[in-house]
N, C-alpha and C positions, 0 to 999 in steps of 0.2 A: 772699331773705337773711333770717336770724333769727341775730342777734348776740349778744342775752341772753334772759333768760326765768324763771320763778317756778315754784318747786312748794313751798304750803305748807299741803297737806293731811295729817292723821295719819300716820302711820305702819300703824294700824290700818284706816282708810280706803284706802290706798292697796293694802295686802296683799288687803282685802276685793274692792274691782275688779279688781285686775290676776292677782291668784291664785299669787303668788309665797308660797313656803316662808317660815317665820318668819325671817331674818335677825340677824346681830349686829349688822350694821350700824346704830348710832343714826341718829336721821333726825331732822330739826330742821330748821321752815321755812327755805326758803330766798326771797328774795323778791329777787334781784340776781344770779342765774349767768351767768358769763363767762366766757370761756374764757379757758382753761387750768386752769381749778377742776374739782373732783371731782365728780359731782351721781348719782343714783341711776338705773341702767340693771334692766332685767329681760333676763336672759338665757334658754335654753331649753338644760337640760343634761339625761343620763338619767331624773334625778327629778326632771323637772318645774321650772318658771318660778323663777329664784332671782332675788336683786336683789344689785347690785355697787356699789361705786362708782367710778367709770371719770372720765380727764381730757377736759374737753371739748377737741378739738381733735386730730383720727384722725394719729397716726404709723403708716404702713404698714411693715407687719413688713419689708421691706427697707430700709429708708431708712438709711442711715450717721448721721444726723443727729437727734435728737428734735427740736430745733428746725420743722422743718418741720409740727409740728402746729398750729402759731401760724396758720398761712396755712388748714387745709384743717377748719375749724369746720362748712360746709356742704357736700354733696355734693347736683348740679342730678341730678332724677332722670330726668330726661331722656338722660344720658349715661355715666349710672353706669358701664355695659359696654363704653364707651369708653376711660376715664379709668384707666391700672395703681394709682392711689392709691384707685381705689373699687370696683374690679371683681372683687378676690379676697374684702374684706370683703362685698358684694351678695350672693357663692354663697353662701360660707359664715360671713358672720357681722353677722346682722342681730340688732338688739336693738330695745327699746322704750325710750325716752325718755321719761322723765316727767315732768309739767309740770302747772299750772294756768293758767298763760297764757304768752303771749312779747310782747317789746316792740318795736314799727319805730318810727320816726322821720320824721315827715312834715313836710314844707315849708309854711311858711306861707305862704299866698299875696299872692305881691308881694315877698315878703321873701326871704332867701338864710339866714335863718335855720332852725330845724327845732327841734322841741317832739317830746317823748316821751310815743307811746299804749300802752296795753296794752293786748291782744287777749284776750279769754277768751271759753268759752263763758255762754252766757247763762245757764247755770244754777251758773256756774261752777265745776263738778265739776270734777276730775284727769282728763288724758286722754294719753295714749302719741303719742308723736310717732315717724315711720319713725328708725331710726338703723341707724347701720352702726359696727362695732368688730372693733379688729388689734389685736392682743398685739407690742408691738415689745419687743426684747433688745439692751439695751445693747452697745458692743464692748468694753466695762469691766466689765463684768459688769450687774446689778439689772434688771426688767421694768414697761413702763408699758403699760397694756391702757386704750384710749384708744379716743374715738367721735366720730362727725361726724352732722349731722343733717339728712335729706335733706328738699329743701325741692321744690316746684312749684310755678305759675302760682297767682297768690291767686286766693280766693274771691268771685265778685262783691260780695259785702260788704264788702270791706278794699280793694278796689282804687286806691281813694284814696289809701289810706296807704301802699302798698308793692305793686308787680307779684310779689312771690313772696311763698311764706310756707312755712310747716315741715306738711309732709306728716303729717295727724291719722288716725290708725286709728279705724276702729270695732271693738267686741267681734269680729267675725269674719273683718279686716283682719288685726284683731294675730294669732289664729291662724296667720294663712296667712302672715303677715311673717317668724312665729318658726320655720314648719315646714321644716324641713330638703329637706324633699321637694318642697314648693313648687316648680314649674316660673317659670322667666323672667317667661316668658307672663304669668301669672297674678299674677305680684310686677308688673308692670308695671300693668296693669290697677287696681292700686289705690294707686301713685302718683299721686294725682290730685289737683286742687283741691277744698276741704271742701266736701262738699255734706249734711252730715248738719244736727244740731242746729243753732239759728240762734249765729252769731258776736256777741259784744258788741266794744266799742272805746270805750275812754276815754281821756282823756287825763290822764298823773302828773305827778307831780314830776320836776324837774330833776334832783333826787336819784340817780335813776337812771344818768345818764349817768357815772359814774363807777363802776367794778365795787369799790370801798371801799366803800362803802355800802352797807351789807346789814341793812335796817331794816324795820318795817311802813308807813315811808311812804315806799316805794317804790311802793308796789300803788296808793296811797292816789288817789280823784278830786285832779287838781288844783282851787282853789280859782279 
């Protein structure tokens, strides 16, 4: 599961890494992105890759109630075609969720307590998580674009922290994921535990426990 993540890279670094066109959306460091908040994702259009701000928590286009998005923050890679909420987005609503770390809560040995851990690439470089998005139109008017993060079994390096993790895509997998002509079989082959650059995990402050905290302290190593 992924219930919180960060994205602190500059707009210039993200644009260079992910190749989206200049955007009118102002990007600022985000230290504690939480469900129901808007966050930067990359979509593919006829003009190329573009950056948009979408709400985290997928609201299926057919839903009568936007509140369902509170529950649909993650989508299991193994069952995307089985779940009505994710089937259509998997076929035609794939996106890249931009991040530079995600949080998981590990259990203290011999205790009921948990403590927050931040997982990053060893280089601390930004990366893309596989995402699904949809457009919901409210019965009284108005539209919401929202997304969910696709998860798979955890990579060996972090299984002690949690048994699931976001699907992190490398550059070639990003291209396949966004390509509308990619076959389902191709896509399922890239929805696997991360096997690229080494992952790093470290304990952070319990500041991150509250989504109202949005400061650099959330990503700092706990003392």
